[in-house]
C-alpha positions as CSV (number, residue, x, y, z in Angstrom):
1,M,-2.2,-9.1,-0.4
2,I,-5.6,-10.7,-1.1
3,T,-6.5,-13.8,0.9
4,L,-8.4,-16.5,-0.9
5,F,-10.4,-19.3,0.7
6,F,-11.3,-22.6,-1.0
7,S,-14.7,-24.0,-0.1
8,Y,-14.9,-27.5,-1.6
9,S,-15.8,-31.1,-1.1
10,H,-12.9,-33.4,-0.4
11,K,-14.0,-35.6,-3.3
12,D,-12.9,-32.7,-5.5
13,E,-9.5,-32.4,-3.8
14,A,-7.6,-33.3,-6.9
15,L,-9.3,-30.6,-8.9
16,R,-8.6,-28.1,-6.1
17,D,-4.9,-29.0,-6.2
18,E,-4.8,-28.4,-10.0
19,L,-6.5,-25.0,-9.6
20,E,-4.0,-24.0,-6.9
21,K,-1.1,-24.9,-9.3
22,H,-2.6,-22.5,-11.8
23,L,-2.8,-19.8,-9.2
24,A,0.9,-20.0,-8.5
25,G,1.7,-17.0,-10.7
26,L,-0.5,-14.7,-8.6
27,K,1.0,-16.1,-5.5
28,H,4.5,-15.5,-6.7
29,G,3.5,-12.0,-7.7
30,G,2.4,-11.3,-4.1
31,I,-1.2,-10.6,-5.2
32,I,-2.9,-13.5,-3.4
33,D,-2.4,-16.0,-0.7
34,T,-4.5,-19.2,-0.6
35,W,-5.9,-21.2,2.3
36,H,-7.9,-24.5,2.5
37,D,-8.5,-27.0,5.3
38,R,-5.5,-29.1,4.4
39,R,-3.4,-26.3,5.9
40,I,-4.7,-27.2,9.4
41,E,-1.9,-28.6,11.5
42,A,-2.1,-31.5,13.9
43,G,-3.5,-30.5,17.3
44,E,-5.5,-27.5,16.0
45,E,-9.3,-27.3,16.2
46,W,-10.3,-27.7,12.6
47,A,-13.7,-26.1,12.9
48,T,-12.2,-23.0,14.6
49,Q,-9.5,-22.7,11.9
50,I,-12.0,-22.9,9.1
51,D,-14.4,-20.4,10.7
52,D,-11.5,-17.9,11.3
53,Q,-10.2,-18.2,7.7
54,L,-13.7,-18.0,6.2
55,R,-14.6,-14.9,8.1
56,T,-11.4,-13.0,7.2
57,A,-10.8,-14.1,3.6
58,D,-11.1,-11.4,0.8
59,I,-12.2,-13.9,-1.9
60,I,-14.1,-17.1,-1.3
61,L,-14.1,-19.7,-4.1
62,L,-17.0,-22.1,-4.1
63,L,-15.7,-25.1,-6.0
64,V,-19.1,-26.4,-7.1
65,S,-20.0,-29.9,-8.0
66,A,-22.7,-32.4,-7.0
67,D,-20.6,-33.4,-4.1
68,F,-20.3,-29.8,-2.9
69,I,-24.0,-29.3,-3.0
70,A,-24.6,-32.6,-1.2
71,S,-22.2,-31.7,1.6
72,R,-24.1,-30.2,4.5
73,Y,-20.9,-28.6,5.8
74,C,-20.1,-26.9,2.5
75,Y,-23.6,-26.0,1.6
76,D,-25.2,-25.2,5.0
77,L,-22.2,-23.6,6.8
78,E,-19.5,-22.4,4.4
79,M,-21.7,-21.3,1.5
80,K,-24.2,-19.4,3.7
81,E,-21.5,-17.6,5.6
82,A,-19.7,-16.8,2.3
83,L,-22.9,-15.3,0.9
84,R,-23.6,-13.3,4.1
85,R,-20.1,-11.7,3.9
86,H,-20.6,-11.1,0.1
87,E,-23.9,-9.3,0.6
88,A,-22.4,-7.3,3.4
89,G,-19.5,-6.2,1.1
90,E,-16.9,-7.9,3.3
91,A,-15.7,-10.4,0.7
92,R,-16.3,-11.5,-2.8
93,V,-17.7,-14.9,-3.6
94,I,-16.8,-16.5,-6.9
95,P,-18.4,-19.8,-8.0
96,V,-16.1,-22.1,-9.8
97,I,-18.1,-24.9,-11.5
98,L,-15.9,-27.9,-11.4
99,R,-18.3,-30.6,-12.7
100,P,-21.7,-30.4,-14.3
101,C,-24.5,-30.1,-11.8
102,D,-27.8,-28.2,-11.3
103,W,-26.6,-25.0,-9.6
104,H,-28.3,-22.1,-11.3
105,D,-31.3,-22.0,-9.0
106,L,-29.3,-22.2,-5.8
107,P,-28.5,-19.2,-3.6
108,F,-25.2,-18.5,-5.3
109,G,-26.7,-19.0,-8.8
110,K,-27.2,-15.3,-9.1
111,L,-23.4,-14.7,-9.0
112,Q,-21.2,-14.6,-12.1
113,A,-19.2,-17.8,-12.3
114,A,-15.5,-17.9,-13.0
115,T,-16.0,-19.5,-16.4
116,R,-18.0,-18.1,-19.3
117,D,-21.7,-19.1,-19.0
118,G,-20.8,-21.2,-15.9
119,R,-19.2,-23.9,-18.0
120,A,-17.9,-26.8,-15.9
121,V,-14.1,-27.0,-15.9
122,V,-14.0,-30.7,-16.8
123,K,-16.0,-29.8,-20.0
124,F,-13.2,-27.8,-21.5
125,S,-10.9,-29.5,-24.0
126,T,-8.3,-29.9,-21.3
127,L,-8.3,-29.0,-17.6
128,D,-5.6,-26.5,-18.3
129,D,-7.9,-24.6,-20.6
130,G,-10.7,-24.6,-18.0
131,F,-8.5,-23.5,-15.1
132,L,-6.8,-20.8,-17.3
133,E,-10.2,-19.2,-17.7
134,V,-10.9,-19.5,-13.9
135,V,-7.5,-18.0,-13.0
136,Q,-8.0,-15.1,-15.4
137,A,-11.3,-14.3,-13.7
138,I,-9.8,-14.5,-10.3
139,K,-6.9,-12.3,-11.4
140,V,-9.3,-9.5,-12.4
141,A,-11.1,-9.7,-9.2
142,A,-8.0,-9.9,-7.0
143,K,-6.3,-7.0,-8.8
144,S,-9.3,-4.8,-8.5
145,M,-9.5,-5.5,-4.8
146,Y,-5.7,-5.2,-4.4
147,G,-5.7,-1.8,-6.0
148,N,-8.2,-0.5,-3.4
149,T,-6.2,-1.6,-0.4
150,P,-4.5,1.3,1.5
151,K,-0.9,1.7,0.7
152,V,1.5,2.4,3.4
153,P,3.8,5.2,2.2
154,S,7.5,4.4,2.1
155,P,9.9,6.5,4.2
156,Q,11.3,8.1,1.1
157,S,7.9,9.3,0.0
158,Q,6.9,10.8,3.3
159,E,7.1,14.6,3.4
160,Q,10.0,15.7,5.4
161,P,9.6,18.6,7.8
162,A,11.2,21.8,6.7
163,K,14.6,22.3,8.3
164,T,14.9,25.3,10.6
165,Q,18.1,27.3,10.1
166,V,19.9,27.6,13.5
167,M,22.0,30.7,14.0
168,P,25.3,30.0,15.7
169,N,25.7,31.3,19.2
170,I,28.7,33.7,18.9
171,S,30.0,35.0,22.2
172,G,33.0,36.9,20.8
173,P,33.1,40.3,19.1
174,R,31.0,40.7,16.0
175,S,31.2,43.0,13.0
176,S,28.1,44.8,14.2
177,D,30.1,45.9,17.2
178,L,32.6,47.8,14.9
179,R,30.1,50.2,13.5
180,A,30.8,54.0,13.9
181,R,28.7,55.7,16.6
182,Q,25.6,57.4,15.2
183,S,25.6,60.3,17.7
184,F,28.4,62.8,18.7
185,S,28.8,65.3,21.6
186,D,29.6,69.0,21.1
187,H,33.1,68.3,22.3
188,D,33.5,65.6,19.6
189,R,32.4,68.0,16.9
190,D,34.7,70.9,18.0
191,T,37.7,68.5,18.2
192,F,37.0,67.2,14.7
193,M,36.8,70.7,13.2
194,T,40.0,71.8,14.9
195,D,42.0,68.8,13.8
196,S,40.6,69.1,10.2
197,F,41.6,72.8,9.9
198,E,45.1,72.1,11.2
199,Y,45.5,69.2,8.8
200,I,44.4,71.3,5.8
201,A,46.7,74.2,6.8
202,A,49.7,71.9,7.2
203,Y,49.0,70.3,3.8
204,F,49.0,73.6,1.9
205,E,52.1,74.9,3.7
206,N,54.1,71.9,2.8
207,S,52.9,72.1,-0.8
208,L,54.1,75.8,-1.1
209,L,57.4,74.9,0.3
210,E,57.8,72.1,-2.3
211,M,57.0,74.5,-5.2
212,A,59.5,77.2,-3.9
213,T,62.5,74.8,-4.0
């Protein structure tokens, strides 16, 4: 599953919430999971949580507006760390232009924005139209990254070792023990010849007697 991090100004929280709604289909499909600082629970160190999530996310969305650019935390900390990871090939940074502002000459201005020509979401006919285009761009990026993640083979697909046939341990007499002996002594040969001649002589004698009667 691809993890997605929202970097945004709290003044754009309502727009972030709308974008997250549009991403629900990808979340239901098990393709992405999202995180933003409103997920930090009471008692947790917020700076540590943000840093940990920012340094492990697969996709980092920069929700760009004049307030985002004016925020020292968003611009100086989150954006710079996001671009460092992007350039290192550790994550993918996608600018999402929420509201019109001068952003093309900024460090992330070289990156392809989620909307065509970097059009601000609020400039679409409706917010739904704008966020639809954003989600489609995120879907392409997420699926391309998701397809490159290693798959753990299922137990059924793992190659099973060849079974070795085990011969039963037979302790009783076997058919091989009943074979005729392959070598004979001189006494055995003499006995066989004598018995054979006696049998043949008796056979012919009995046959002649039957013919005479």
